[in-house]
FIPA-926137 format. One record per residue (C-alpha): x, y, z; chain; residue number from 1. Coordinates in Angstrom, 1 decimal. Example, Ala and Ser with C-alpha at 12.3 -4.5 7.8 and 13.67 -1.06 7.14 Angstrom:
12.3,-4.5,7.8,A,1
13.7,-1.1,7.1,A,2
***
This chain:
185.9,57.2,9.3,A,1
185.6,58.1,5.6,A,2
189.1,59.9,4.1,A,3
188.4,63.4,4.2,A,4
190.6,66.8,3.3,A,5
190.5,69.8,5.2,A,6
187.5,71.8,7.2,A,7
187.0,75.6,8.3,A,8
185.4,76.4,11.7,A,9
184.4,79.3,12.5,A,10
182.9,80.7,15.9,A,11
181.5,84.0,17.0,A,12
179.0,85.5,19.6,A,13
178.1,89.1,19.7,A,14
176.4,91.0,22.5,A,15
175.2,94.7,21.9,A,16
174.2,97.3,24.3,A,17
172.9,101.2,23.7,A,18
170.7,103.8,25.5,A,19
168.6,102.1,28.5,A,20
165.3,104.0,28.7,A,21
164.8,104.7,24.8,A,22
161.2,104.5,23.7,A,23
161.0,102.0,20.9,A,24
158.2,102.8,18.8,A,25
159.1,98.9,16.1,A,26
161.0,96.3,15.9,A,27
161.3,94.3,12.6,A,28
163.6,90.9,11.7,A,29
164.6,89.2,8.0,A,30
166.2,86.3,8.1,A,31
167.3,84.4,4.9,A,32
169.6,80.9,4.9,A,33
170.6,80.1,1.6,A,34
173.0,77.2,0.2,A,35
174.0,76.6,-3.5,A,36
175.8,73.5,-4.2,A,37
178.0,73.3,-7.4,A,38
179.1,70.2,-9.4,A,39
182.6,70.5,-11.3,A,40
182.3,74.3,-11.2,A,41
179.2,74.7,-12.1,A,42
176.1,75.5,-10.1,A,43
173.9,72.8,-10.3,A,44
171.0,72.9,-7.1,A,45
169.8,75.4,-3.9,A,46
167.6,75.5,-0.9,A,47
166.6,78.4,0.5,A,48
164.8,79.7,3.5,A,49
163.6,83.4,4.5,A,50
161.2,84.7,7.9,A,51
160.0,87.8,8.4,A,52
159.2,89.4,11.6,A,53
156.7,92.5,10.8,A,54
154.8,95.1,13.6,A,55
151.6,93.2,13.8,A,56
152.3,90.0,15.7,A,57
154.2,88.0,18.0,A,58
155.1,84.8,17.0,A,59
158.8,84.4,17.9,A,60
161.6,82.8,17.7,A,61
161.9,82.3,14.2,A,62
164.3,80.2,12.4,A,63
165.8,79.8,9.5,A,64
167.1,76.4,8.3,A,65
168.6,75.5,4.6,A,66
169.9,72.0,3.6,A,67
171.7,70.1,0.5,A,68
173.5,66.8,0.9,A,69
174.9,64.2,-1.3,A,70
175.4,60.6,-1.5,A,71
173.8,57.0,-2.2,A,72
172.3,57.2,1.5,A,73
171.8,58.0,5.0,A,74
175.0,55.8,5.8,A,75
177.1,57.3,2.5,A,76
177.3,60.4,2.7,A,77
179.9,62.6,0.4,A,78
179.2,66.3,0.6,A,79
176.3,67.9,2.7,A,80
175.4,71.4,3.9,A,81
173.2,73.5,6.5,A,82
173.0,77.2,7.0,A,83
170.5,78.1,10.1,A,84
169.5,81.5,11.5,A,85
168.0,83.0,14.6,A,86
165.8,85.6,16.0,A,87
165.0,85.4,19.4,A,88
162.5,87.4,22.1,A,89
164.9,91.1,22.5,A,90
163.5,90.6,26.0,A,91
161.0,93.0,28.0,A,92
163.5,95.3,29.2,A,93
165.6,97.7,27.6,A,94
168.9,95.3,28.6,A,95
170.9,93.8,26.2,A,96
170.2,89.8,25.5,A,97
172.9,87.9,24.5,A,98
170.6,84.9,22.6,A,99
169.0,88.0,20.5,A,100
170.8,86.5,17.3,A,101
171.9,83.1,16.3,A,102
173.9,81.4,13.5,A,103
175.2,78.5,11.8,A,104
176.3,77.5,8.4,A,105
178.8,74.5,7.8,A,106
179.6,72.2,5.0,A,107
181.9,69.3,3.9,A,108
182.5,67.4,0.9,A,109
184.8,64.7,-0.4,A,110
183.0,64.2,-3.7,A,111
183.1,67.1,-6.6,A,112
180.7,68.9,-4.9,A,113
180.9,72.3,-3.4,A,114
178.8,74.8,-1.3,A,115
178.3,78.7,-1.2,A,116
176.5,79.0,2.2,A,117
175.0,82.6,3.0,A,118
173.4,83.7,6.2,A,119
172.1,86.7,7.4,A,120
169.3,88.4,10.1,A,121
168.9,91.9,9.9,A,122
167.2,93.5,12.7,A,123
165.5,97.2,12.6,A,124
164.5,99.1,15.4,A,125
162.8,102.6,15.2,A,126
163.8,104.9,18.3,A,127
162.4,107.7,19.3,A,128
164.5,109.2,22.7,A,129
163.1,112.0,25.3,A,130
164.5,115.5,26.6,A,131
164.8,113.5,29.8,A,132
166.4,110.4,27.8,A,133
169.4,112.8,26.8,A,134
169.6,114.5,30.2,A,135
168.0,117.7,28.7,A,136
170.3,118.8,26.6,A,137
171.3,122.3,25.0,A,138
169.4,122.2,21.9,A,139
167.6,118.7,23.0,A,140
171.2,117.4,20.9,A,141
173.2,115.0,22.6,A,142
176.1,112.8,21.9,A,143
174.8,109.1,22.6,A,144
177.6,106.3,23.1,A,145
177.0,102.5,23.3,A,146
179.3,99.3,23.0,A,147
179.2,96.1,21.4,A,148
180.8,93.3,22.7,A,149
182.4,90.4,19.8,A,150
183.6,87.1,20.9,A,151
184.5,83.9,18.9,A,152
186.7,81.9,16.6,A,153
187.6,80.9,13.6,A,154
189.7,77.5,12.4,A,155
191.2,75.9,9.5,A,156
192.5,71.9,9.4,A,157
193.4,70.1,6.3,A,158
194.0,66.3,6.8,A,159
196.1,66.5,2.9,A,160
199.0,69.1,2.6,A,161
198.9,68.2,-1.1,A,162
195.4,70.4,-0.9,A,163
195.3,73.8,-2.2,A,164
192.8,75.9,0.5,A,165
192.3,78.8,-1.7,A,166
189.2,79.6,-2.3,A,167
188.1,78.2,1.3,A,168
186.5,80.9,3.0,A,169
184.8,81.5,6.1,A,170
183.9,85.3,6.8,A,171
181.1,87.0,9.5,A,172
180.4,90.6,8.7,A,173
178.9,92.4,11.1,A,174
176.9,96.2,9.8,A,175
175.1,98.7,11.5,A,176
172.9,101.6,10.5,A,177
171.8,104.6,11.8,A,178
169.0,105.5,9.1,A,179
167.4,108.9,9.6,A,180
163.6,109.4,8.8,A,181
162.1,112.8,7.8,A,182
158.5,113.7,9.2,A,183
156.9,111.3,7.0,A,184
158.7,108.3,8.5,A,185
160.7,108.0,5.2,A,186
163.8,107.0,5.2,A,187
166.5,109.5,4.0,A,188
170.5,109.8,5.5,A,189
172.3,106.3,6.5,A,190
175.3,105.9,8.7,A,191
177.3,103.7,9.2,A,192
178.1,103.5,13.1,A,193
180.5,100.6,13.4,A,194
182.1,98.5,10.9,A,195
183.6,94.9,11.7,A,196
184.7,91.6,10.1,A,197
186.6,88.8,10.6,A,198
187.5,86.2,7.9,A,199
190.0,82.9,7.2,A,200
191.0,82.4,4.0,A,201
193.2,79.4,2.5,A,202
196.3,80.6,0.5,A,203
198.0,78.2,-1.4,A,204
199.0,76.0,1.1,A,205
198.5,77.8,4.0,A,206
196.0,80.6,5.9,A,207
195.4,83.9,5.8,A,208
194.0,86.1,9.0,A,209
191.6,89.0,7.3,A,210
190.4,91.8,10.6,A,211
189.5,94.9,11.5,A,212
191.6,96.9,13.4,A,213
189.5,97.3,16.0,A,214
189.2,93.4,17.1,A,215
191.4,91.8,18.9,A,216
192.3,88.6,17.5,A,217
193.9,85.3,19.7,A,218
195.7,82.8,16.9,A,219
197.8,79.9,16.8,A,220
197.4,76.2,16.4,A,221
194.6,73.9,17.7,A,222
196.8,73.3,21.0,A,223
196.1,76.9,22.2,A,224
192.8,75.7,22.5,A,225
191.2,74.6,26.1,A,226
191.3,71.5,26.9,A,227
188.3,68.9,27.8,A,228
187.9,66.8,30.6,A,229
189.2,63.8,28.5,A,230
192.8,65.6,28.0,A,231
194.7,66.5,24.6,A,232
193.3,65.9,20.6,A,233
197.0,65.6,19.8,A,234
196.3,61.6,18.7,A,235
193.5,62.5,17.3,A,236
194.1,64.6,14.8,A,237
197.6,63.9,14.7,A,238
196.7,63.4,10.4,A,239
196.1,67.1,10.8,A,240
198.7,68.3,7.7,A,241
197.4,71.9,8.5,A,242
195.5,73.3,11.3,A,243
195.1,77.2,12.4,A,244
192.5,78.7,15.1,A,245
191.7,82.1,15.3,A,246
190.0,82.8,19.1,A,247
187.9,86.5,19.2,A,248
187.8,87.3,23.4,A,249
184.9,88.6,24.0,A,250
186.2,92.6,24.3,A,251
184.1,96.0,23.8,A,252
183.9,98.1,21.1,A,253
182.6,101.6,21.6,A,254
180.5,103.5,19.0,A,255
178.2,106.9,19.7,A,256
175.9,108.9,17.0,A,257
174.4,112.0,17.7,A,258
170.4,111.6,18.8,A,259
167.7,114.8,18.6,A,260
165.2,114.8,21.0,A,261
161.7,113.5,19.6,A,262
163.1,112.6,16.6,A,263
163.0,108.9,15.0,A,264
165.6,107.2,13.6,A,265
166.2,103.6,12.8,A,266
169.2,101.5,13.9,A,267
169.7,98.9,12.0,A,268
171.8,95.8,12.9,A,269
173.4,93.2,9.8,A,270
174.5,90.4,10.8,A,271
176.2,87.8,8.3,A,272
178.2,84.9,7.3,A,273
179.6,83.9,4.3,A,274
181.4,80.4,3.4,A,275
182.2,78.7,0.5,A,276
184.9,75.2,0.4,A,277
186.6,73.2,-2.3,A,278
185.3,70.0,-3.9,A,279
187.3,67.2,-2.7,A,280
187.9,67.3,0.8,A,281
187.2,70.4,2.2,A,282
184.9,72.0,4.2,A,283
183.6,75.3,6.2,A,284
181.9,75.4,9.6,A,285
180.5,78.9,11.1,A,286
178.6,80.1,14.2,A,287
177.5,83.7,15.5,A,288
175.7,84.4,18.1,A,289
175.3,81.1,20.1,A,290
177.7,78.2,20.4,A,291
177.8,75.6,18.5,A,292
175.4,72.8,18.1,A,293
175.7,71.4,14.3,A,294
179.2,71.0,13.7,A,295
180.4,68.2,15.0,A,296
177.6,66.8,12.9,A,297
179.8,68.2,9.9,A,298
183.2,67.4,11.2,A,299
182.3,64.0,11.7,A,300
182.4,63.1,7.9,A,301
186.0,63.5,8.3,A,302
187.5,62.8,11.4,A,303
185.5,60.3,14.4,A,304
182.7,61.6,16.0,A,305
184.1,61.4,18.8,A,306
186.7,63.7,18.0,A,307
184.3,65.8,16.2,A,308
182.4,66.1,19.6,A,309
185.4,67.0,21.7,A,310
186.5,69.4,18.9,A,311
183.2,71.1,19.3,A,312
183.4,71.3,22.4,A,313
186.9,72.3,23.2,A,314
186.0,75.1,20.4,A,315
182.9,76.9,22.8,A,316
184.5,75.8,25.7,A,317
187.6,78.5,24.3,A,318
184.3,81.6,22.9,A,319
183.4,81.3,27.4,A,320
187.0,81.6,28.4,A,321
189.6,83.3,26.3,A,322
189.9,87.1,28.0,A,323
191.5,90.2,25.5,A,324
193.9,90.5,28.0,A,325
196.2,87.7,27.7,A,326
196.9,86.7,24.3,A,327
199.6,84.1,23.7,A,328
201.6,85.1,20.3,A,329
200.1,84.7,17.0,A,330
201.5,82.0,15.1,A,331
199.4,82.6,11.4,A,332
200.8,84.7,8.8,A,333
200.3,87.6,7.1,A,334
197.2,89.8,9.4,A,335
195.4,92.1,7.0,A,336
194.4,95.2,8.8,A,337
190.5,96.0,6.5,A,338
189.3,99.3,6.8,A,339
185.5,99.6,8.3,A,340
183.4,99.3,5.1,A,341
181.8,96.1,7.1,A,342
180.6,95.5,10.7,A,343
178.0,95.9,13.8,A,344
176.1,97.3,16.5,A,345
172.5,97.0,17.8,A,346
170.2,99.1,19.8,A,347
169.8,98.0,23.3,A,348
167.8,94.6,23.7,A,349
164.1,96.3,24.2,A,350
160.7,94.9,24.6,A,351
158.5,93.5,21.2,A,352
155.7,96.3,20.1,A,353
154.5,92.9,18.0,A,354
154.7,91.4,14.7,A,355
154.0,89.1,12.4,A,356
155.3,85.9,10.9,A,357
155.7,85.7,7.2,A,358
157.9,82.4,5.9,A,359
158.8,81.5,2.4,A,360
160.9,78.5,1.5,A,361
161.8,77.5,-1.6,A,362
164.5,74.2,-2.7,A,363
166.0,73.6,-5.8,A,364
167.7,70.3,-6.6,A,365
168.0,70.0,-9.9,A,366
169.3,73.4,-12.0,A,367
166.1,75.3,-13.5,A,368
164.1,72.9,-11.3,A,369
162.1,73.9,-8.1,A,370
161.2,71.9,-5.4,A,371
158.6,74.0,-2.2,A,372
***
């Protein structure tokens, strides 16, 4: 194990539901993953990957992957960053599909490299509800109710108590909009339906949790994570100077909007991961929409590989086992309630009408020089 300083880990899964029999006219999706590196505070290289699912084909799933690393060779990696986004088939019936979205963004730096990562998934559905689907409302207008079901884990830890954690950040934002269409199909008014945001931020030598008020969060040290079959991680992680974890157990957040029979509109879901670390021994690991697949490969740059794999396993286990109705006492200080300026929701998981796939990739290894 090479000496490492700190790593921030974030895990979150979103499942969303909506009206069951609506006609989905079209489904489109845009994925973007970006990794930007800086050396001694100056922007140096970036890797960007884009995928588009449009209305004229049916190629799924689509995936974006951006990756940068530095070091003298495969056995001497000093820093690494990886951002992935996935969009899977929403299914062939109007039911929720928890595997529709998936994204992961991880980075670690031991040397003078720092990273900024962003992964975004945008899904748009053009929907039309009939009188029958709205239960024949008076005047053809009815209030439609739905819900989202977020869950996740956020953890920050440091191996060196002298490391200032300021600017070490992992953030998940979930935005859902309803967009009105005029008779010609042009977009007019946009209304935000739900706004949710969860983040951990380094604050000096401690960690601050920020959350929107509608989300239940269970916070404390790594000891609140469920054990694995091997036992505690206490001995393996004894050198940790700082260890904080926030669990977002599976829960329901309701929302509603007014629909008019026969009028088309767009439901737009935007899921974004933002992460940034600090040169000299910090890292961030984030995931949304699925369990961790790649976190251990970044974490083991700072701690032994078996311990990294067990930590990933325990975070994934917390995602599946924790409940919002029995939270332990929070050990994190300075929680901040945020107004709903960011958030999530998706329409129900309806059949794909069709889509075509467009891919674009750009990669820059040196500032102002492009590689494709």
